[in-house]
C-alpha positions as CSV (number, residue, x, y, z in Angstrom):
1,X,88.9,109.5,44.4
2,X,88.6,112.9,46.0
3,X,85.0,112.1,47.1
4,X,86.1,109.0,48.7
5,X,88.8,110.6,50.6
6,X,86.5,113.3,51.9
7,X,84.1,110.6,53.1
8,X,86.8,108.8,54.8
9,X,88.0,112.0,56.5
10,X,84.4,112.8,57.8
11,X,84.2,109.3,59.3
12,X,87.4,109.6,61.0
13,X,86.2,112.9,62.5
14,X,83.0,111.5,63.6
15,X,84.6,108.6,65.5
16,X,87.2,111.0,67.0
17,X,84.3,113.2,68.2
18,X,82.6,110.4,69.7
19,X,85.5,109.1,71.5
20,X,86.2,112.5,72.9
21,X,82.6,112.8,73.9
22,X,82.6,109.6,76.1
23,X,86.0,110.3,77.5
24,X,84.7,113.5,79.0
25,X,81.7,111.8,80.9
26,X,81.9,111.4,84.7
27,X,82.2,108.0,85.9
28,X,79.0,106.2,86.7
29,X,78.8,103.3,89.3
30,X,75.7,101.9,87.7
31,X,72.4,100.5,89.2
32,X,73.7,97.1,90.5
33,X,75.6,96.4,93.6
34,X,78.7,94.6,92.6
35,X,82.2,95.7,93.6
36,X,84.3,95.9,90.4
37,X,87.5,98.0,90.0
38,X,87.4,99.9,86.5
39,X,89.2,102.8,85.0
40,X,87.7,106.0,83.7
41,X,89.4,109.0,81.9
42,X,89.4,112.1,84.0
43,X,89.7,115.1,81.8
44,X,90.7,117.4,84.7
45,X,93.9,115.5,85.6
46,X,94.5,114.2,81.9
47,X,94.8,110.6,83.4
48,X,93.0,107.4,83.7
49,X,91.9,106.8,87.3
50,X,90.1,103.9,89.1
51,X,86.6,103.8,90.4
52,X,84.2,101.2,91.6
53,X,81.7,99.8,89.1
54,X,78.5,98.3,90.3
55,X,78.2,95.7,87.4
56,X,75.5,97.0,85.2
57,X,74.6,100.1,83.2
58,X,76.8,103.2,83.6
59,X,78.4,104.9,80.6
60,X,81.1,104.3,78.0
61,X,83.8,106.0,80.0
62,X,84.6,102.7,81.8
63,X,87.6,100.3,81.1
64,X,89.0,97.1,82.5
65,X,92.5,98.3,82.5
66,X,94.4,101.3,82.7
67,X,96.0,100.7,79.3
68,X,92.5,100.2,77.7
69,X,91.6,103.8,79.1
70,X,94.9,105.4,77.8
71,X,94.5,103.7,74.4
72,X,91.0,105.0,74.0
73,X,91.2,108.5,75.5
74,X,94.9,109.5,76.2
75,X,97.2,111.1,73.7
76,X,99.5,108.0,73.6
77,X,99.9,104.6,75.4
78,X,102.1,104.7,78.5
79,X,105.5,102.9,78.5
80,X,105.4,99.5,80.1
81,X,107.9,98.8,82.6
82,X,109.6,95.4,82.1
83,X,110.4,93.2,84.9
84,X,108.6,94.9,87.7
85,X,108.3,92.3,90.3
86,X,107.8,94.6,93.4
87,X,104.3,95.4,95.1
88,X,101.9,96.5,92.5
89,X,103.6,94.6,89.9
90,X,103.8,92.9,87.5
91,X,100.7,94.2,86.0
92,X,100.6,95.5,82.5
93,X,97.6,97.5,83.4
94,X,99.3,99.5,86.0
95,X,103.0,99.4,85.5
96,X,103.4,102.4,83.5
97,X,105.8,105.6,83.7
98,X,104.1,108.6,84.9
99,X,105.1,112.3,84.4
100,X,107.1,113.8,87.4
101,X,104.9,115.9,89.5
102,X,105.4,119.8,89.6
103,X,104.3,122.5,92.1
104,X,100.7,122.0,93.3
105,X,100.6,118.4,91.9
106,X,103.5,117.6,94.2
107,X,101.4,118.8,97.1
108,X,98.5,116.5,96.3
109,X,100.4,113.6,94.9
110,X,103.6,113.3,97.1
111,X,103.1,115.2,100.5
112,X,100.0,113.8,101.8
113,X,100.2,111.2,104.6
114,X,98.9,107.8,103.6
115,X,95.1,107.2,103.8
116,X,93.6,103.6,103.8
117,X,90.4,104.9,102.1
118,X,86.7,103.8,102.9
119,X,86.7,100.2,101.8
120,X,87.8,97.1,103.7
121,X,90.5,95.4,101.1
122,X,94.1,95.0,102.0
123,X,96.0,96.1,99.1
124,X,99.7,96.9,99.1
125,X,100.3,100.2,97.5
126,X,103.2,102.6,97.6
127,X,103.4,106.4,98.9
128,X,105.9,108.9,99.0
129,X,107.1,109.7,102.5
130,X,108.4,113.3,102.4
131,X,110.0,113.1,105.9
132,X,112.3,110.0,104.8
133,X,112.4,111.3,101.3
134,X,111.6,107.9,99.8
135,X,108.7,105.7,98.5
136,X,107.2,103.2,101.2
137,X,104.3,100.7,101.1
138,X,101.2,100.9,103.0
139,X,97.9,99.1,103.2
140,X,95.1,100.4,100.9
141,X,91.4,99.7,101.5
142,X,90.5,99.8,97.7
143,X,88.7,103.1,97.5
144,X,88.8,106.6,98.4
145,X,92.2,108.0,100.0
146,X,94.2,110.6,98.3
147,X,96.5,110.9,95.4
148,X,99.7,109.8,97.2
149,X,98.8,106.1,96.4
150,X,100.7,104.2,93.7
151,X,100.4,100.6,92.2
152,X,104.1,100.3,91.9
153,X,107.5,101.5,93.3
154,X,108.2,102.7,89.8
155,X,105.2,104.9,89.5
156,X,105.8,106.5,93.0
157,X,109.5,107.3,92.1
158,X,108.6,108.6,88.7
159,X,106.2,111.0,90.1
160,X,108.0,112.2,93.3
161,X,111.6,111.3,92.7
162,X,112.5,114.9,91.2
163,X,111.9,116.3,94.7
164,X,114.5,113.9,96.2
165,X,118.1,115.0,96.3
166,X,119.7,111.7,97.2
167,X,118.5,108.9,95.1
168,X,120.3,106.2,97.2
169,X,118.2,107.3,100.2
170,X,115.1,106.4,98.1
171,X,116.4,103.1,96.7
172,X,118.1,101.8,99.7
173,X,116.5,102.2,102.9
174,X,118.3,101.3,106.2
175,X,117.6,98.1,107.6
176,X,116.6,99.7,111.0
177,X,113.6,101.2,109.4
178,X,112.0,97.9,108.7
179,X,111.5,96.6,112.4
180,X,112.8,99.0,115.0
181,X,110.2,99.2,117.8
182,X,108.8,102.4,119.0
183,X,108.6,101.3,122.6
184,X,111.6,99.9,124.8
185,X,111.7,96.2,125.3
186,X,110.4,95.3,128.8
187,X,112.6,92.8,130.5
188,X,110.2,92.3,133.0
189,X,107.2,91.2,131.0
190,X,108.7,90.3,127.9
191,X,105.5,90.7,126.3
192,X,105.5,90.7,122.5
193,X,102.7,93.3,122.7
194,X,105.4,95.8,124.0
195,X,106.8,95.9,120.5
196,X,105.1,98.0,117.9
197,X,106.4,97.9,114.2
198,X,106.9,101.5,113.2
199,X,106.3,101.3,109.4
200,X,104.1,99.3,107.0
201,X,107.0,98.4,104.5
202,X,108.6,95.5,102.9
203,X,110.2,92.9,105.3
204,X,114.0,93.1,105.3
205,X,116.2,90.2,103.9
206,X,116.4,89.0,107.7
207,X,113.3,89.1,109.6
208,X,113.8,89.6,113.4
209,X,112.5,86.0,114.0
210,X,115.4,84.6,112.0
211,X,118.3,87.2,112.2
212,X,121.8,86.6,110.5
213,X,124.7,85.4,112.5
214,X,126.0,88.9,113.0
215,X,123.0,90.0,114.9
216,X,123.0,87.4,117.8
217,X,122.7,89.9,120.8
218,X,121.3,92.9,119.1
219,X,119.2,94.7,122.0
220,X,117.1,96.9,119.7
221,X,115.4,94.1,117.9
222,X,112.8,92.1,119.8
223,X,112.7,88.3,119.4
224,X,109.4,87.1,117.9
225,X,108.5,83.4,118.0
226,X,108.0,81.6,114.7
227,X,104.4,81.7,113.4
228,X,102.4,78.5,113.9
229,X,101.1,77.5,110.6
230,X,100.0,80.0,107.8
231,X,99.2,83.2,109.7
232,X,98.4,81.4,113.0
233,X,99.9,83.9,115.4
234,X,99.6,83.7,119.1
235,X,98.6,87.5,118.7
236,X,97.1,89.5,115.9
237,X,99.4,89.4,113.0
238,X,101.1,92.8,112.1
239,X,99.1,94.6,109.1
240,X,102.1,94.7,106.9
241,X,102.9,90.8,106.6
């Protein structure tokens, strides 16, 4: 009986050691040229991070989802966030609660300006805007960029909210912040190109081309024509739509 127990403990120790070994490996793209999003465990940050996998070879520190990576290499599984229907969710692979950032982590994960990265995808991600003291969306290219880049609003707030004094300012952005133009409306040309949307964020409940009754003559919102068919705009569509 004692011999059997010792053998079992040795087997568990070998499996644990092997798991720790491959979890410490650097991510490898492989020798093929596919473009697949995978996750690897980063021992330096003690977190699972995304990388681009070429499709063949590489090493064992490669997982299809965040949860698979956390289950294999993390101390415990992250807590799923139920009912996350905002940009970046629902996705059980990414909708996880992160630990709040502190000190230098805040400088890297919450303060940097948004970076689209080096690739050409158009993925909606979340960043923390230190000036507005809230989380906002931006368009991410798919690779590269910086750490101020979150899959969901829940992740962004969990990481950066401790540095926000007014929670209502984070969760309830003003309607003016969605579509207020940077330039003044030109009554002479009335050219829609004169209007520049200030932020790439979610559309408000009432978009400028279909304002509610209480905004019939609001001067600071330009009047856009309705789109012609799916994305057939008379000028290049805004990147945030």
